[in-house]
C-alpha positions as CSV (number, residue, x, y, z in Angstrom):
1,M,-21.1,-6.2,4.0
2,I,-24.9,-6.5,3.7
3,G,-24.8,-4.4,0.6
4,F,-22.2,-6.7,-0.9
5,L,-24.4,-9.7,-0.2
6,V,-27.4,-8.0,-1.7
7,A,-25.4,-7.0,-4.8
8,G,-24.1,-10.5,-5.2
9,L,-27.7,-11.9,-5.0
10,V,-28.9,-9.4,-7.6
11,I,-26.0,-10.1,-9.9
12,G,-26.5,-13.9,-9.5
13,A,-30.2,-13.5,-10.2
14,L,-29.5,-11.4,-13.3
15,A,-27.0,-13.9,-14.6
16,R,-29.6,-16.7,-14.2
17,L,-32.2,-14.6,-16.1
18,I,-29.7,-13.8,-18.9
19,K,-28.5,-17.4,-19.2
20,P,-31.0,-19.4,-21.4
21,G,-32.5,-22.6,-20.1
22,K,-33.3,-23.9,-16.7
23,Q,-30.5,-24.0,-14.1
24,N,-30.7,-26.4,-11.2
25,L,-29.1,-23.9,-8.8
26,G,-30.4,-23.0,-5.4
27,L,-30.4,-19.6,-3.7
28,L,-27.1,-20.1,-2.0
29,A,-25.4,-21.2,-5.3
30,T,-26.9,-18.1,-7.0
31,L,-25.6,-15.9,-4.2
32,G,-22.2,-17.5,-4.3
33,L,-21.8,-17.3,-8.0
34,G,-23.0,-13.7,-7.9
35,L,-20.5,-12.8,-5.2
36,V,-17.6,-14.4,-7.1
37,G,-18.8,-12.7,-10.3
38,S,-19.0,-9.3,-8.6
39,L,-15.4,-9.8,-7.4
40,I,-14.2,-10.8,-10.8
41,G,-16.1,-7.9,-12.5
42,G,-14.9,-5.4,-9.9
43,L,-11.3,-6.6,-10.3
44,I,-11.4,-6.2,-14.1
45,A,-13.0,-2.8,-13.8
46,Q,-10.3,-1.8,-11.3
47,L,-7.6,-3.0,-13.7
48,L,-9.2,-0.8,-16.5
49,G,-8.9,2.2,-14.2
50,T,-12.5,2.9,-13.2
51,G,-11.9,3.0,-9.5
52,S,-11.6,0.6,-6.5
53,I,-13.0,-2.9,-6.6
54,W,-15.3,-2.0,-3.7
55,E,-16.9,1.0,-5.5
56,L,-20.2,0.6,-7.3
57,N,-19.8,1.7,-10.9
58,V,-21.6,0.8,-14.1
59,L,-18.7,-0.9,-15.8
60,G,-18.0,-3.0,-12.8
61,F,-21.6,-4.0,-12.5
62,V,-21.9,-5.0,-16.2
63,L,-18.6,-7.0,-16.0
64,A,-19.8,-8.6,-12.8
65,V,-23.0,-9.8,-14.5
66,V,-21.0,-11.1,-17.5
67,A,-18.6,-13.0,-15.2
68,A,-21.6,-14.4,-13.3
69,V,-23.2,-15.6,-16.5
70,F,-20.0,-17.5,-17.4
71,L,-19.9,-18.9,-13.8
72,V,-23.5,-20.1,-14.0
73,G,-22.8,-21.8,-17.2
74,T,-19.7,-23.5,-15.8
75,A,-21.6,-24.6,-12.6
76,E,-24.4,-25.9,-14.8
77,A,-21.9,-27.9,-16.9
78,V,-20.2,-29.3,-13.8
79,A,-23.4,-30.2,-12.1
80,G,-24.7,-31.8,-15.3
81,R,-21.6,-34.0,-15.7
82,S,-21.8,-35.2,-12.1
83,H,-25.5,-35.9,-12.4
84,A,-24.9,-37.9,-15.6
85,R,-22.3,-40.0,-13.9
86,Q,-24.7,-41.0,-11.1
87,R,-27.1,-42.6,-13.6
């Protein structure tokens, strides 16, 4: 469980580094997006036949980072829209 949280935080941090621009996301949002991205990446890797969703493998990690980058972009867009409405 702790390893899963650490992996989610690492994946979320990598996604934020890859995504250009400044994201207004906190540590918990980064962790959450990294965890969801790791689940999505692991599920896609499992569907491709690389092993279980809970196993650490290279393809699953790469797909998790890619999914987290998309999630960070989506979260940034949603947060930007809600911030613009408040003005």
